[in-house]
C-alpha positions as CSV (number, residue, x, y, z in Angstrom):
1,M,-25.6,-2.5,-8.1
2,T,-26.3,-0.6,-11.3
3,Q,-24.3,2.4,-12.3
4,I,-27.2,4.8,-11.9
5,E,-27.6,3.6,-8.2
6,I,-24.0,4.3,-7.5
7,D,-24.0,7.7,-9.3
8,C,-27.0,8.7,-7.2
9,I,-25.4,7.8,-3.8
10,A,-23.0,10.0,-3.5
11,R,18.8,-11.4,18.1
12,N,21.6,-12.5,17.7
13,G,21.1,-16.3,18.8
14,S,22.4,-17.6,15.5
15,S,25.9,-18.5,14.8
16,A,25.4,-17.6,11.2
17,S,27.5,-14.6,10.0
18,L,26.5,-14.2,6.3
19,S,28.0,-11.1,4.7
20,P,26.5,-9.9,1.4
21,Y,29.0,-7.4,0.1
22,C,28.6,-5.0,-2.8
23,G,25.5,-6.6,-4.2
24,Q,26.8,-10.1,-4.3
25,Q,24.7,-12.9,-2.8
26,P,26.3,-14.2,0.4
27,S,27.6,-17.7,0.2
28,P,26.6,-20.5,2.6
29,A,30.3,-21.1,3.0
30,Y,30.4,-18.3,5.5
31,A,27.7,-19.8,7.7
32,N,29.7,-20.3,10.8
33,G,31.5,-17.0,11.3
34,S,32.1,-15.4,14.7
35,N,29.6,-13.2,16.3
36,G,32.3,-11.0,17.6
37,S,31.3,-8.7,20.4
38,A,27.8,-8.0,19.1
39,A,26.2,-9.4,22.3
40,G,27.6,-6.7,24.4
41,D,25.7,-3.7,23.0
42,L,22.0,-4.1,22.5
43,K,21.6,-0.5,21.7
44,K,23.9,-0.6,18.7
45,C,23.6,-4.2,17.6
46,R,20.1,-5.6,18.0
47,F,20.5,-9.1,19.4
48,S,22.0,-10.8,22.4
49,E,22.2,-14.5,23.3
50,T,19.0,-14.2,25.3
51,T,16.7,-13.0,22.6
52,L,16.1,-16.4,20.9
53,S,14.5,-17.8,24.1
54,R,11.8,-15.2,24.0
55,P,8.5,-16.7,23.1
56,L,7.1,-15.3,19.8
57,S,3.9,-16.1,18.0
58,R,2.9,-15.6,14.4
59,T,-0.4,-13.7,13.9
60,G,-2.9,-14.3,11.1
61,S,-4.6,-17.3,9.6
62,D,-3.0,-20.7,9.4
63,S,-4.2,-21.0,5.8
64,D,-1.5,-20.6,3.2
65,E,-4.0,-18.4,1.3
66,F,-3.2,-15.6,3.7
67,V,0.5,-15.8,2.8
68,K,0.6,-13.5,-0.2
69,F,4.4,-13.8,-0.8
70,E,6.9,-16.4,0.5
71,V,10.6,-15.6,0.6
72,G,12.6,-18.0,-1.5
73,A,9.5,-19.4,-3.3
74,Q,8.9,-19.0,-7.0
75,C,5.9,-16.7,-6.5
76,S,3.5,-16.5,-9.4
77,Y,0.1,-15.0,-10.0
78,R,-2.7,-17.3,-9.0
79,P,-6.0,-16.6,-10.8
80,L,-8.6,-15.2,-8.5
81,H,-11.2,-17.8,-9.2
82,E,-8.7,-20.5,-8.3
83,R,-8.0,-18.9,-4.9
84,I,-11.8,-18.5,-4.3
85,E,-12.4,-22.1,-5.1
86,K,-9.6,-23.2,-2.8
87,R,-11.1,-21.1,0.0
88,V,-14.6,-22.5,-0.6
89,K,-13.3,-26.1,-0.7
90,A,-11.4,-25.6,2.6
91,G,-14.4,-23.9,4.2
92,T,-12.4,-20.7,4.8
93,P,-14.6,-17.6,4.6
94,F,-13.3,-14.4,3.2
95,F,-14.5,-10.9,2.3
96,S,-14.2,-8.6,-0.7
97,L,-15.1,-5.0,-1.2
98,E,-16.7,-2.8,-3.8
99,F,-15.8,0.9,-4.4
100,F,-16.7,3.5,-6.9
101,P,-14.2,6.1,-8.4
102,P,-13.8,9.4,-6.5
103,K,-14.8,12.5,-8.3
104,T,-11.7,14.7,-7.8
105,A,-7.9,14.2,-7.9
106,N,-7.6,15.0,-4.2
107,G,-10.4,12.5,-3.6
108,V,-8.3,9.9,-5.3
109,A,-5.4,10.4,-3.0
110,N,-7.7,10.1,0.0
111,F,-9.3,7.1,-1.6
112,Y,-6.0,5.2,-1.8
113,T,-5.3,6.1,1.8
114,R,-8.6,4.6,2.8
115,L,-7.8,1.4,0.8
116,D,-4.5,1.1,2.6
117,R,-6.4,1.0,5.8
118,Y,-8.9,-1.6,4.4
119,K,-5.9,-3.7,3.3
120,E,-5.0,-4.2,6.9
121,G,-8.0,-6.6,7.1
122,D,-6.7,-8.7,4.2
123,P,-9.6,-8.6,1.6
124,L,-9.3,-11.2,-1.1
125,F,-10.1,-8.7,-3.8
126,V,-11.7,-5.4,-4.4
127,D,-13.8,-4.3,-7.4
128,I,-14.3,-0.9,-9.0
129,T,-17.5,0.2,-10.6
130,W,-17.7,1.4,-14.2
131,H,-18.8,5.0,-14.4
132,H,-20.0,5.5,-18.0
133,S,-20.4,9.2,-17.4
134,G,-16.9,9.5,-16.1
135,D,-15.1,8.3,-19.3
136,P,-14.3,5.0,-17.6
137,A,-11.7,3.7,-20.0
138,N,-9.6,6.9,-20.2
139,L,-6.3,6.1,-18.4
140,T,-5.3,9.8,-18.7
141,R,-8.2,10.8,-16.5
142,E,-7.2,10.3,-12.9
143,T,-10.8,9.6,-11.7
144,S,-11.8,7.1,-14.5
145,S,-12.7,3.6,-13.5
146,S,-9.8,2.1,-15.3
147,S,-7.3,4.6,-13.7
148,I,-8.7,3.8,-10.2
149,A,-8.6,0.0,-10.8
150,S,-5.0,0.3,-12.0
151,G,-4.1,2.3,-8.9
152,C,-5.7,-0.2,-6.6
153,L,-3.6,-3.0,-8.2
154,D,-0.3,-1.1,-8.4
155,Y,-0.3,1.2,-5.4
156,C,-2.6,-0.5,-2.9
157,R,-1.3,-4.0,-3.9
158,M,-4.8,-5.5,-4.0
159,D,-6.1,-8.0,-6.5
160,T,-8.6,-5.8,-8.4
161,M,-11.7,-6.6,-10.4
162,L,-13.0,-4.0,-12.8
163,H,-16.7,-3.7,-13.6
164,M,-17.3,-3.4,-17.3
165,T,-20.5,-2.7,-19.2
166,C,-21.2,-3.4,-22.9
167,T,-24.6,-2.1,-24.0
168,Q,-23.4,1.4,-24.5
169,Y,-20.5,0.3,-26.8
170,T,-19.8,-1.6,-29.9
171,K,-18.2,-5.0,-29.7
172,E,-15.0,-3.6,-30.9
173,Q,-15.0,-0.9,-28.2
174,T,-15.6,-3.5,-25.5
175,I,-12.8,-5.6,-26.8
176,A,-10.5,-2.6,-26.8
177,H,-11.5,-1.9,-23.1
178,L,-10.6,-5.5,-22.3
179,E,-7.2,-5.3,-24.1
180,Q,-6.4,-2.1,-22.2
181,S,-7.3,-3.8,-18.9
182,K,-4.9,-6.7,-19.8
183,R,-2.1,-4.2,-20.6
184,I,-2.3,-2.6,-17.2
185,G,-2.2,-5.9,-15.4
186,L,-5.9,-6.4,-14.5
187,R,-7.0,-10.0,-14.5
188,N,-10.6,-9.9,-13.2
189,I,-13.7,-8.5,-14.9
190,L,-17.3,-8.2,-13.6
191,A,-19.2,-8.4,-16.9
192,L,-22.4,-6.3,-16.9
193,R,-24.9,-5.2,-19.4
194,G,-25.0,-1.6,-18.2
195,D,-27.9,0.8,-17.6
196,L,-30.2,1.6,-20.5
197,P,-31.1,5.3,-21.2
198,P,-34.2,6.3,-19.4
199,N,-37.4,6.1,-21.4
200,T,-39.1,9.5,-21.0
201,D,-42.0,8.9,-23.3
202,S,-44.5,6.4,-21.9
203,D,-46.0,5.9,-25.4
204,S,-42.6,4.9,-26.9
205,P,-41.7,1.2,-27.2
206,V,-39.4,-0.2,-24.5
207,I,-35.8,0.4,-25.2
208,K,-34.0,-2.9,-25.8
209,P,-30.3,-3.4,-25.0
210,K,-27.9,-3.7,-27.9
211,Y,-25.7,-6.2,-26.1
212,M,-26.1,-8.2,-22.9
213,A,-23.6,-9.4,-20.3
214,L,-23.9,-12.8,-21.9
215,D,-22.5,-11.4,-25.1
216,M,-19.6,-9.8,-23.3
217,I,-18.7,-13.1,-21.5
218,K,-18.6,-14.9,-24.8
219,W,-16.4,-12.2,-26.3
220,I,-14.0,-12.5,-23.3
221,K,-13.6,-16.2,-23.7
222,E,-13.3,-16.0,-27.5
223,E,-10.7,-13.2,-27.5
224,F,-8.8,-13.9,-24.2
225,G,-9.3,-17.5,-23.3
226,D,-8.6,-18.1,-19.7
227,Y,-6.7,-14.9,-19.0
228,F,-9.5,-13.1,-17.1
229,T,-11.4,-14.4,-14.1
230,I,-15.0,-13.6,-15.1
231,A,-17.6,-12.6,-12.6
232,C,-21.3,-11.9,-13.4
233,S,-24.1,-10.4,-11.4
234,G,-27.0,-12.3,-9.8
235,Y,-30.3,-11.0,-8.6
236,P,-31.8,-12.8,-5.6
237,L,-35.3,-11.4,-6.4
238,G,-34.8,-11.5,-10.2
239,H,-33.7,-8.7,-12.4
240,P,-36.3,-5.9,-12.7
241,D,-36.2,-6.3,-16.6
242,A,-36.6,-10.1,-16.5
243,V,-39.8,-11.7,-17.6
244,S,-39.9,-13.7,-14.4
245,Y,-37.6,-14.9,-11.6
246,G,-37.4,-18.3,-13.2
247,E,-36.3,-16.9,-16.6
248,D,-33.7,-14.7,-14.9
249,L,-32.2,-17.8,-13.3
250,K,-32.0,-19.5,-16.7
251,Y,-30.2,-16.5,-18.0
252,L,-27.8,-16.6,-15.1
253,K,-27.1,-20.2,-15.9
254,A,-26.4,-19.3,-19.5
255,K,-23.8,-16.7,-18.3
256,V,-22.1,-19.3,-16.1
257,D,-22.1,-21.9,-18.9
258,A,-20.6,-19.3,-21.2
259,G,-17.6,-18.8,-18.9
260,A,-18.6,-16.8,-15.7
261,Q,-16.6,-18.3,-12.8
262,L,-18.4,-16.6,-9.9
263,I,-21.5,-14.7,-9.1
264,V,-21.8,-11.5,-7.1
265,T,-25.4,-10.8,-6.0
266,Q,-27.3,-7.5,-5.8
267,L,-28.0,-6.3,-2.3
268,F,-30.8,-7.9,-0.4
269,F,-32.5,-7.2,2.9
270,E,-33.3,-10.6,4.4
271,A,-31.1,-13.7,4.7
272,E,-34.0,-15.9,3.5
273,T,-33.9,-14.1,0.1
274,Y,-30.2,-15.1,-0.4
275,E,-30.6,-18.6,0.9
276,R,-33.5,-19.3,-1.5
277,F,-31.6,-17.9,-4.4
278,V,-28.6,-20.1,-3.7
279,R,-30.9,-23.2,-3.5
280,D,-32.6,-22.3,-6.7
281,C,-29.2,-21.8,-8.5
282,R,-27.9,-25.2,-7.3
283,E,-31.1,-26.9,-8.4
284,I,-30.6,-25.8,-12.0
285,G,-27.0,-26.8,-12.1
286,I,-25.2,-23.5,-11.2
287,T,-22.1,-24.7,-9.2
288,V,-19.9,-21.6,-9.1
289,P,-19.4,-19.6,-5.9
290,I,-22.2,-17.1,-5.2
291,L,-20.9,-14.1,-3.2
292,P,-23.7,-12.2,-1.3
293,G,-23.7,-8.5,-1.8
294,I,-24.1,-6.8,1.6
295,M,-24.9,-3.1,2.0
296,P,-25.2,-1.9,5.6
297,I,-28.0,0.6,6.1
298,Q,-26.2,4.0,6.6
299,S,-29.2,6.4,6.8
300,Y,-32.9,6.3,6.4
301,D,-33.0,8.5,3.3
302,S,-30.2,6.7,1.5
303,I,-31.6,3.2,1.9
304,R,-35.0,4.3,0.6
305,R,-33.3,5.9,-2.4
306,I,-31.2,2.9,-3.1
307,A,-34.2,0.6,-2.8
308,Q,-36.1,2.8,-5.2
309,L,-33.3,2.9,-7.8
310,S,-32.8,-0.9,-7.5
311,Q,-36.5,-1.5,-7.7
312,L,-36.4,-3.4,-4.4
313,A,-39.1,-3.4,-1.8
314,I,-37.8,-2.8,1.8
315,P,-39.5,-5.3,4.1
316,D,-42.2,-3.9,6.3
317,S,-40.4,-5.1,9.4
318,I,-37.3,-3.0,8.6
319,L,-39.4,0.1,7.8
320,A,-41.2,-0.4,11.2
321,D,-37.9,-0.7,13.0
322,L,-36.5,2.5,11.3
323,E,-39.6,4.7,11.7
324,P,-39.0,5.8,15.3
325,I,-35.3,6.4,14.7
326,K,-35.3,7.7,11.1
327,H,-34.1,11.2,12.1
328,D,-31.3,9.9,14.3
329,D,-28.4,9.0,11.9
330,D,-26.3,7.4,14.6
331,A,-29.2,5.2,15.7
332,V,-29.9,4.2,12.1
333,R,-26.3,3.3,11.4
334,N,-26.2,1.2,14.6
335,Y,-29.3,-0.6,13.5
336,G,-27.9,-1.2,10.0
337,R,-24.7,-2.5,11.4
338,H,-26.3,-4.9,13.8
339,R,-28.8,-6.1,11.2
340,A,-26.0,-6.7,8.7
341,I,-24.0,-8.7,11.3
342,E,-27.0,-10.8,12.2
343,M,-27.7,-11.6,8.5
344,C,-24.1,-12.3,7.6
345,R,-23.6,-14.6,10.6
346,R,-26.6,-16.6,9.6
347,I,-25.6,-17.2,5.9
348,L,-22.0,-17.9,6.8
349,S,-22.8,-20.3,9.7
350,N,-25.4,-22.3,7.7
351,G,-23.0,-22.7,4.7
352,S,-25.1,-20.7,2.3
353,A,-22.4,-18.1,1.8
354,P,-18.7,-18.8,1.3
355,A,-17.8,-15.1,1.8
356,I,-19.2,-11.6,2.2
357,H,-19.0,-9.0,-0.5
358,M,-19.4,-5.5,1.0
359,Y,-20.9,-2.6,-0.9
360,T,-18.8,0.0,0.9
361,M,-20.2,3.1,-0.8
362,N,-16.6,4.3,-0.3
363,R,-17.2,4.5,3.5
364,E,-15.2,2.8,6.1
365,G,-16.5,2.7,9.7
366,S,-19.6,0.4,9.5
367,C,-18.0,-2.0,7.0
368,R,-14.9,-2.5,9.0
369,E,-16.8,-3.0,12.3
370,I,-19.1,-5.6,10.7
371,L,-16.1,-7.5,9.3
372,Q,-14.3,-7.4,12.6
373,E,-17.4,-8.6,14.5
374,L,-17.8,-11.5,12.0
375,G,-14.1,-12.5,12.5
376,L,-13.3,-11.9,8.8
377,W,-11.1,-8.9,9.5
378,H,-7.8,-10.8,9.8
379,K,-4.9,-9.3,11.6
380,R,-2.2,-9.1,8.9
381,P,0.4,-11.9,9.1
382,M,4.1,-11.2,9.7
383,R,5.9,-9.2,7.1
384,A,6.8,-11.2,4.0
385,L,9.6,-8.7,3.3
386,P,10.9,-5.4,4.9
387,W,8.7,-3.7,2.3
388,E,5.2,-4.9,1.2
389,P,5.3,-7.0,-2.0
390,H,2.4,-7.4,-4.3
391,G,2.8,-11.2,-4.2
392,V,0.1,-13.2,-5.9
393,N,-2.1,-10.1,-6.4
394,H,-0.2,-8.7,-9.3
395,P,0.6,-10.7,-12.5
396,L,3.6,-8.5,-13.4
397,R,5.1,-7.7,-9.9
398,C,4.4,-11.1,-8.3
399,K,8.1,-12.2,-8.4
400,E,9.6,-8.8,-7.4
401,D,11.6,-9.2,-4.2
402,V,14.4,-6.6,-4.3
403,R,14.1,-2.8,-4.1
404,P,16.4,0.2,-3.3
405,I,16.1,1.3,0.3
406,F,15.6,4.9,-0.6
407,W,11.9,4.7,-1.3
408,S,11.0,2.9,2.0
409,A,8.6,5.6,3.1
410,R,7.4,6.3,-0.5
411,P,6.4,3.0,-2.0
412,K,3.7,4.4,-4.2
413,S,6.3,6.7,-5.8
414,Y,8.6,3.8,-6.4
415,I,5.8,1.8,-8.0
416,Y,4.9,4.6,-10.3
417,R,8.4,5.3,-11.3
418,T,9.0,1.6,-12.2
419,R,5.6,0.8,-13.6
420,D,6.8,0.6,-17.2
421,W,9.5,-2.0,-16.5
422,D,9.2,-5.3,-18.3
423,D,10.8,-7.2,-15.6
424,F,11.2,-6.6,-11.9
425,P,14.3,-7.7,-9.8
426,N,14.0,-11.2,-8.4
427,G,16.7,-12.7,-6.2
428,R,19.2,-9.9,-6.5
429,W,19.2,-6.3,-7.8
430,G,22.3,-6.9,-10.0
431,N,24.5,-4.4,-11.7
432,S,22.4,-1.8,-13.5
433,S,23.9,0.6,-15.9
434,S,20.8,2.8,-16.5
435,P,17.5,1.8,-14.9
436,A,14.7,3.9,-16.5
437,F,12.6,5.6,-13.8
438,N,9.4,7.5,-14.7
439,D,9.2,11.2,-14.0
440,L,6.9,12.1,-11.1
441,H,6.4,15.6,-12.4
442,D,3.7,14.5,-14.8
443,Y,1.7,12.4,-12.4
444,Y,-1.2,14.0,-10.6
445,L,-1.0,11.8,-7.5
446,F,2.3,13.2,-6.5
447,N,1.6,16.8,-7.4
448,L,-1.6,17.6,-5.4
449,H,-2.1,20.7,-3.4
450,S,-3.4,20.3,0.2
451,T,-6.7,21.9,1.2
452,V,-6.7,24.7,3.7
453,N,-7.5,22.3,6.6
454,E,-4.7,20.0,5.5
455,K,-2.3,22.9,5.4
456,D,-3.3,23.9,8.9
457,K,-2.8,20.4,10.1
458,L,0.7,20.2,8.5
459,R,1.7,23.6,10.0
460,D,0.7,22.3,13.4
461,M,3.2,19.5,12.9
462,F,5.9,21.3,10.9
463,G,5.7,24.7,12.6
464,H,3.7,27.8,12.0
465,E,6.9,29.8,12.0
466,L,10.4,28.6,11.3
467,R,13.2,31.0,12.4
468,S,16.2,28.8,11.8
469,I,17.4,25.4,10.8
470,D,17.3,24.4,14.4
471,D,13.5,24.7,14.3
472,V,13.5,22.3,11.3
473,G,15.7,19.8,13.2
474,R,13.2,19.8,16.1
475,V,10.4,18.8,13.7
476,F,12.5,15.8,12.6
477,A,13.3,15.0,16.2
478,R,9.7,15.0,17.3
479,F,8.9,12.7,14.4
480,I,11.5,10.3,15.6
481,D,10.5,10.2,19.3
482,Q,6.8,10.8,18.8
483,Q,6.7,13.3,21.6
484,E,4.2,16.2,21.3
485,N,5.7,19.4,19.8
486,E,5.3,23.0,21.1
487,N,1.8,23.0,19.5
488,G,0.8,20.0,21.5
489,V,0.5,17.7,18.5
490,K,2.5,14.7,17.4
491,V,4.5,14.8,14.2
492,T,3.1,11.7,12.4
493,T,4.6,12.3,9.0
494,L,7.3,14.2,7.2
495,P,7.4,15.5,3.6
496,W,9.2,12.3,2.5
497,N,6.5,10.0,3.9
498,E,3.4,8.9,2.0
499,Q,1.4,7.9,5.1
500,E,0.8,9.3,8.5
501,N,1.9,6.3,10.4
502,G,5.0,7.6,12.3
503,V,8.3,5.7,12.4
504,Q,8.9,2.0,11.8
505,A,9.0,-0.2,14.9
506,E,12.7,-0.9,14.4
507,T,13.5,2.8,14.8
508,S,12.9,2.4,18.5
509,L,16.3,0.7,18.7
510,I,18.2,3.8,17.6
511,T,15.7,6.6,18.7
512,E,18.2,8.4,21.0
513,D,20.9,8.5,18.3
514,L,18.5,9.8,15.7
515,V,17.1,12.5,18.0
516,W,20.6,13.6,18.8
517,C,21.4,13.9,15.1
518,N,18.3,15.9,14.2
519,E,18.7,18.3,17.1
520,R,22.1,19.1,15.7
521,G,21.0,19.7,12.1
522,V,21.7,16.3,10.7
523,L,18.2,15.7,9.2
524,T,17.6,12.0,9.0
525,L,15.3,10.6,6.2
526,N,15.9,6.9,6.5
527,S,17.7,4.6,8.8
528,Q,18.0,1.0,10.1
529,P,19.9,-0.6,12.9
530,S,22.3,-3.4,12.5
531,V,20.8,-6.9,13.0
532,N,22.7,-10.1,13.4
533,G,20.6,-13.3,13.3
534,A,17.2,-12.0,14.5
535,P,14.5,-14.6,14.4
536,S,12.2,-14.0,11.4
537,T,9.3,-13.8,13.9
538,D,10.8,-10.9,15.8
539,P,8.1,-8.1,16.1
540,L,10.6,-5.3,15.5
541,V,12.9,-6.5,12.7
542,G,11.5,-9.9,11.6
543,W,10.2,-10.7,8.2
544,G,9.8,-13.8,6.0
545,K,8.5,-17.2,7.0
546,P,9.0,-18.7,10.5
547,G,12.2,-20.5,11.2
548,G,14.4,-18.0,9.4
549,Y,17.0,-15.5,10.6
550,C,17.3,-11.8,9.5
551,Y,20.3,-9.6,9.1
552,Q,20.8,-5.9,8.4
553,K,23.7,-3.5,8.0
554,A,23.3,-0.3,9.8
555,Y,22.2,2.4,7.4
556,L,21.7,6.1,7.7
557,E,20.4,8.6,5.1
558,C,20.3,12.3,5.9
559,F,20.6,15.9,4.8
560,I,23.7,17.7,6.1
561,S,25.0,21.2,5.8
562,S,27.9,21.9,3.4
563,E,30.0,22.6,6.5
564,N,29.3,19.1,7.9
565,A,29.9,17.7,4.5
566,A,33.4,19.2,4.4
567,S,34.1,17.9,7.9
568,L,33.0,14.4,7.0
569,L,35.2,14.3,3.9
570,E,38.2,15.1,6.0
571,F,38.2,11.7,7.8
572,I,35.6,9.4,6.3
573,D,38.1,7.5,4.2
574,E,39.8,6.4,7.4
575,H,36.9,4.0,7.9
576,N,37.1,2.4,4.5
577,P,36.2,-0.4,3.7
578,R,34.0,-0.7,6.8
579,I,31.9,2.4,6.0
580,N,30.6,3.1,2.5
581,Y,29.3,6.6,1.9
582,H,27.7,8.5,-1.0
583,I,27.3,12.2,-0.8
584,V,25.7,14.5,-3.4
585,N,24.4,18.0,-3.6
586,K,21.3,19.3,-5.2
587,D,22.6,19.9,-8.7
588,G,25.0,17.0,-8.8
589,S,28.1,19.1,-9.0
590,M,29.3,17.2,-6.0
591,D,29.0,13.5,-6.2
592,R,31.5,11.5,-4.1
593,S,31.5,7.9,-2.9
594,N,34.0,5.3,-1.8
595,A,31.9,2.5,-3.2
596,E,31.9,0.9,-6.6
597,A,30.2,3.2,-9.1
598,T,27.6,0.8,-10.4
599,T,27.5,-2.0,-7.8
600,P,24.6,-2.2,-5.3
601,I,25.2,-3.0,-1.6
602,A,22.8,-5.4,0.0
603,V,21.8,-3.9,3.4
604,T,19.1,-6.4,4.4
605,W,19.1,-10.2,3.9
606,G,17.6,-13.3,5.4
607,V,18.2,-17.0,5.6
608,F,15.2,-19.3,5.6
609,P,14.5,-23.0,5.6
610,G,14.6,-24.6,2.2
611,A,15.3,-21.4,0.4
612,E,18.0,-19.3,-1.2
613,I,19.3,-16.3,0.7
614,A,17.0,-13.4,0.2
615,Q,18.3,-9.8,0.0
616,P,15.2,-7.5,-0.4
617,T,16.8,-4.1,0.1
618,V,19.9,-2.6,-1.5
619,V,21.8,0.7,-1.6
620,D,22.2,1.2,-5.3
621,P,24.3,4.2,-6.4
622,I,22.5,4.7,-9.7
623,S,19.1,4.7,-8.2
624,F,20.3,7.0,-5.5
625,R,20.9,9.7,-8.1
626,V,17.3,9.3,-9.2
627,W,16.1,9.5,-5.6
628,R,18.3,12.6,-5.0
629,D,16.1,14.7,-7.2
630,E,12.9,13.4,-5.6
631,A,14.2,13.9,-2.1
632,Y,15.3,17.5,-2.8
633,D,11.9,18.3,-4.5
634,M,10.0,17.4,-1.3
635,W,11.5,20.3,0.6
636,M,9.7,22.8,-1.7
637,K,6.7,20.8,-2.9
638,N,5.7,19.3,0.5
639,W,7.0,21.8,3.0
640,A,8.0,25.3,1.7
641,Y,4.6,25.7,0.0
642,L,2.9,25.9,3.4
643,Y,4.3,29.4,4.0
644,P,4.2,32.7,2.1
645,A,7.0,33.0,-0.5
646,D,8.4,36.1,1.2
647,S,8.3,34.6,4.8
648,R,11.2,33.6,6.9
649,S,9.8,30.1,7.2
650,H,9.9,29.7,3.4
651,E,13.4,31.1,3.4
652,V,14.6,28.6,5.9
653,I,13.3,25.6,3.9
654,Q,14.7,27.1,0.7
655,E,18.1,27.5,2.3
656,I,18.2,23.8,3.2
657,H,17.0,22.9,-0.3
658,E,19.7,24.9,-2.0
659,S,22.7,24.3,0.3
660,F,22.4,21.0,2.1
661,C,23.9,17.8,0.8
662,L,22.2,14.3,0.8
663,L,24.3,11.6,2.4
664,T,24.1,7.8,2.8
665,L,26.2,5.8,5.2
666,V,26.4,2.0,5.3
667,D,28.3,0.1,8.1
668,N,29.3,-3.2,6.4
669,D,30.3,-4.8,9.8
670,F,26.9,-6.0,11.0
671,V,28.5,-8.3,13.6
672,R,30.1,-5.6,15.8
673,P,28.3,-2.6,17.2
674,S,27.7,-0.1,14.5
675,I,29.9,3.0,14.4
676,L,27.7,5.1,12.1
677,F,26.6,7.4,14.8
678,D,30.2,7.7,16.0
679,V,31.1,8.9,12.6
680,V,28.2,11.5,12.7
681,R,29.3,12.7,16.1
682,E,32.9,13.2,14.9
683,M,31.6,15.1,11.9
684,V,29.5,17.4,14.0
685,A,32.3,17.9,16.5
686,R,34.7,18.9,13.8
687,T,32.2,21.4,12.4
688,E,31.5,22.9,15.8
689,A,35.2,23.2,16.6
690,R,35.8,25.0,13.3
691,K,33.0,27.4,14.1
692,S,34.3,28.1,17.5
693,S,37.8,28.7,16.2
694,A,36.4,31.1,13.6
695,E,34.5,33.0,16.2
696,A,37.5,33.2,18.5
697,S,39.8,34.5,15.8
698,P,38.2,37.9,15.4
699,K,38.1,38.3,19.2
700,A,41.8,37.5,19.5
701,A,42.7,39.9,16.7
702,T,40.7,42.6,18.4
703,A,42.3,42.0,21.8
């Protein structure tokens, strides 16, 4: 599509007992340790002897192309054209998606959320159009094409192709755009000429482009060698500016000969058009993959407008079909969806097309339904890690396999804060003296203000009026148990969650304990149950490749009152070394721990066939202090702002923000039932006893 067109559309069964301790990798020498009494308490320790016999199946494709990251393997970036060629050779169809940059910062946040949903279907790549009018190379502009492409790669973990035009720029400017793309990690470019300025005077000579896409492809190969996968556009009916269809094919052949490794076609309306185009390309020696560009008809007016801008004639048969329903948008969308499915089925089944490239127009419904109907929307395979890695999609983060647990519900925040790192932890976190984390305060994506409707939705979940900390605790509890609150709605997110997807599946193993905590003012942010030898295919806690076993130490992170903090510190050292704790307050004036000052604790690890032991999540004391500031900020930025500054609701949130402490607890004994919640219960009991005693003293004195 041209830029003008887009601008105008608006269980315990294993005997293994490996114990990583204080950041050190567990040794295979410990492989035959005792399971202790773990089998006796499924609620506190996940697996019993019976769980291994349960039949489990892995979802997703059998093709290794769908495994984006393999635990224990030396993961490296694989160029997109190589992955496409492998799919084509194997006869494995795939899909890719095109988007254009949103117009506003709030639109960007919604856009990334939509891409997260699209990622569920496992597209091979996405591409982002080049908006010349939107300052496309300006990385400081959140809606620029380059910024959006960078975000797709970093935050959405999708291999990303950036459209780039050249006729509006000098050669030096285009090279600078390419160098910037390389710096931010992009490896794929769709080389385009770009739109010419409109000729408003019919008597003036035809405006000729300064540079063509062919020039740009040559520059890429000259300056960058094989670094970029280069795509070019193809026109099944010939480019409108071409002398003839045949001459346009010769020009396409020249682009491929110069270095283009795949072709993405302009939209077309009939399968025969694409099939003939592919035959004609093959006859003149074009052998690279040709991806058909599919745009479902969304409305009568929009398809006529797009056809006019693209200088395409809509077949009479389609116009005749649309005429009686042109004022019924739902009927037109249904027609467009069914016609697209029919056309795609044909070109996929007869071998003309190796894949489908969807022009989404930044919409979701029809495209998703079409891909599902075609069988291209793959159910995501089992988790590669407890958190989602970039894998082969990212040239810089492809080997990253260890992260602090604190950002489990805020992965985009973590990615931004670490985006300037030269290397990413692989194999183990290690001892870090001063990891440099970027400041979120300067980044728009994490400082957006909700719209009025979004605020109303959040108040429905978080409460229209908060009278006490007990009310806040009930919000947390309803998030954990996913029961409707007093407003009749489910709490699907909290201020510390980037997405509205509720709790993780493994939380169901400790739901009752977490609800108990929150209803008593112990406000839980993050937790995981202990796991001892769960099959890697387990639907609740499994991750990694089949045939492995997963382990976890019980972990709890929560905000607690200063009174509870005092009670905890009275007895917590009695549980050392089994229980490690770290407790801080808002300004850092209190910072106490019984763990090593700079040594991380592995809290999740796995054992897999033919691989080293993996430990993907750690509790790192230095990173925790960085997380502390972010966690406290969320009280005011993501919750208190929903209420007037002089309201009781705002006062309640501010009281928590100012006076509560942030606590982490790790139970190092993953073999026996966890005692973390026993520790919390004792803490609460001591605090309540102290309050009762204080209340009784004045009465006794009065008596």
